[in-house]
N, C-alpha and C positions, 0 to 999 in steps of 0.2 A: 576179650576175648569173652563168648558166652559158655559158661561153667556147664551149663542145661541141669544148670538146679533148680530153677521154678517149678513150685510147689513139689516137689521132691521131700521126703521124710527123712528126717534125722532122729537118733534122740545120743543124748548126752549125757555123761554122770559129769561130776563136782564142775556142775558148769554154772553154779550161781556166780561163780565170780573167778577172777584169773585167766589163764589158756581156758579153759572150757568155755567158761562164756565169753571172750574176744571171738572164737569159732563160733559161738551161736551167734553173735552179731553178723560175724561176716557170712553164714550161712543164709540167714531172714537175710540182708542186705541186698541178696542174691536172688532173690525170688521163694528160699524153701522154707520148710516149717518145722520147728521143732519140739524136741520133748525133753524138758532137763531136769535132770535132779541133783538135788544136795543134801548134805544130814539139817543144814537149818532150815525149817519151815519159811522165817521169815525174810532170807536171803533168798531160795527159792519165788515168794510171794513178789521181792522183788523184782528180779531177774526177771521173770515171765512178763511185768507189766513193761518194762523198760523195751523188753522185746519188741512190744508191738500185742500181748494182751491175746486172746482165746484164739484169735484168726489165725496166729503164726506161733504161738508158744505156749505150751501146758507146762503148767513145775508138778513134781514129783517130789515129798521129800522124803529119801533113802538113803539108804548106806547101803555101800556093796559087799562089807562083811555076811548083810542079810542075803543066804541062798534065794529070798523069793525075789531077792529085787528086780534082778534083768525078769526075768517073766511080767512083773510089773511093768516094767518100762516097755517093753514089745505089746502088751496089752494095750498099753495106754494109746505106741503109736497108730493099734489099727482102730482103737474106739474112737481117737478125736479126729484122726486125719484120713483113716482107709488103707495104709500103705506104710511099708517101712523101706528105706532104700540102703540105709545104714546108719552107722554110731565111731562117735568120738569115746574112744573109754580112758577118763580122767581121773590120776585119785590124788587127791591131794599128799605133799611128801613126806615121808615117815621122819618118825622123831631125832636130831639129829645128835651126833658124837660119833667116836672111833667105835667101828665092827665091835672090838673087845670092850669099850666102856659099858654099851647099852644092856641091857639084862634079856635074862628071860622072855620074860612076860610081854616087854616090847618086841623081843622078836617075831613074837608067838603074833600079837595084835598085825604089825604090819604085813607079818604074812598073808593069813587073813585079807584082809584090805585089799591090800593091794596088788600081790600076787592071786590068790585063790580066788578075790572077787573080780580082778581083771579077765581072769582065765574063764570063770562061769560067764560072763558076761559078753564075754567075743563067741564064745560054744555057742550062748543059747538065741544071741542078735545073729550072728551065721545061721541057726538050724532055719529062721525065721525071711531068708532076706532073698530075693531072686536073683536071679541072672543080674550082671553089672553091678549087683550090691557093695560096699565097699565099709572096711573097719579101718576105721586108726586109733591103733594106744599111743598115749602119751606116756613117754619113757624118759628119759633124761641122756644127755652126755655121760655121764657115769653108766654108761652100757658100753659103753667104747676105752672109757680111762677114769678109776676112781678122782670123787672128788674129795677131798680133803675134810674129812669131817661132815661125813655123810655113809657113815658106815652100811646102815640099813640100805641105803637108797644103792651102795655100790656092791650090795650080795644082792638085793632080789630085783633092778630094773636090767643085767645081763642078762637072769633066766629069762624074762621077760621078752627080751626082743630075740631069743630062740626060740621062745613058745610061737611069738609074731610067724616067725620062719616058717616053725614046721605047719602051723594052719591054713600059710600062706597058700604051702603045697598039698594040701589037706583040700581045701575049698576052691580052689583055680579050678580044677575042672568042672564048677559049677557054674564060674564064671563072676566069681566071689572074691573079690580083690583084698588082702590084709599088709596094713604100714605101720611101720614104727615108727613114730616122730622125736627126737632127739631134741628137746629146749635144751640151750646154754642158758646165761643169764638174762632175764626178762624179769622187766620190772613189776611183779605180781606181790603179793602181799608175803607172800613165801620167804621170797627173797629176801623184803623189806625188814623179816623177822632175823633172816640168819644175817645180813649187814649190821641190824641193833646188838645181835649178840655179840657180837665180835665187839664190842663198846666202845667203839671207835667207827659209827656208819661212812662217816664220810670217809674215811682212810682206805675203809673197808670197798668201798663201790671203787673208788680211782682206782685202788690193787685190781678189781675184777675188771675194771677198764679197761687198763695199760696191755692186760692178757688176749684182750679180745682184738683181731686185727683192725674190725669200723671204729676199735677206740668210743665204744659206747653201750650202756646198756640194752636191750632189744625192748621195746614197745609189746606190748600184750599182743595188738590189735597184729605185728608183724607176722604172729606165728600163726592166726588164725586167720587169714590169708590165705599163707600153705597150708592148712589143714584142708581148709574149703576147700580148697583145688585138690589136694589129695583125695579126697569124699568127692567129689564130683565125678561127674561120668566126661570129662575133658581128659582125668587122667587113664582114661580106662585101660592102659598096657601100664600100669604101674602099682606091682605089688612085690610080696616076700623083699623089700628093705628097708631099712634101717636108714632114714633124713634128717641131717642133723640142722637143727634152726638156730643156729650159735653164732652167726657175726664172724663165721674162719674159726674159731676159739679148736674146737679139734685141729690135733695136727696133722695125724694120719688121714694117707693120699684117697 
């Protein structure tokens, strides 16, 4: 299938590694060009080079907690590639711990970055998109059911899923699509850290895999391919939904 991605331009946050980077890889492999951002300059530079350098990728060191970040990324897309067709909004997972055990400062920091930073990014990008543009928010299966030990995520991700649905209604008449993506267990650095924190990573991984119908942890590129499709013109009638990419782990219909 031709996804129609050739020479289209996307901005991706949290994209120096993990799910954001995997999505950037898939977009570039299908002919798109990308502006990626993350907080660490060295990781951004390495990811940009690996994606093909200036002809295919531009890297910006930025933090979604900074209100100026969305405007900088939109400007970079227009300055370097002359257009903008969509965005993947991805933010690193918040501090682990139960909702009752994490402290107020941790809640505030996560809200500023994970929640408000994502909302700002969506509305800034949407204002700059032409008809046919698309935005995908990387959420979590915690948007549909709490994940033990991830209290902040359990609190914030469902709210962002609601925001995605709300803005899909608002931007739909302009031909701009908004989709929430719900990754489950995918072998990113974040999940490696969560397994390690259990004290017995191998056992934690085996227990996680036992709860997945496919009986394995996902590969980041498996998420990236889904995200690239969702952002592409090939998915032109897909909006206002939350789409699990979890190997069948969620039990709801």
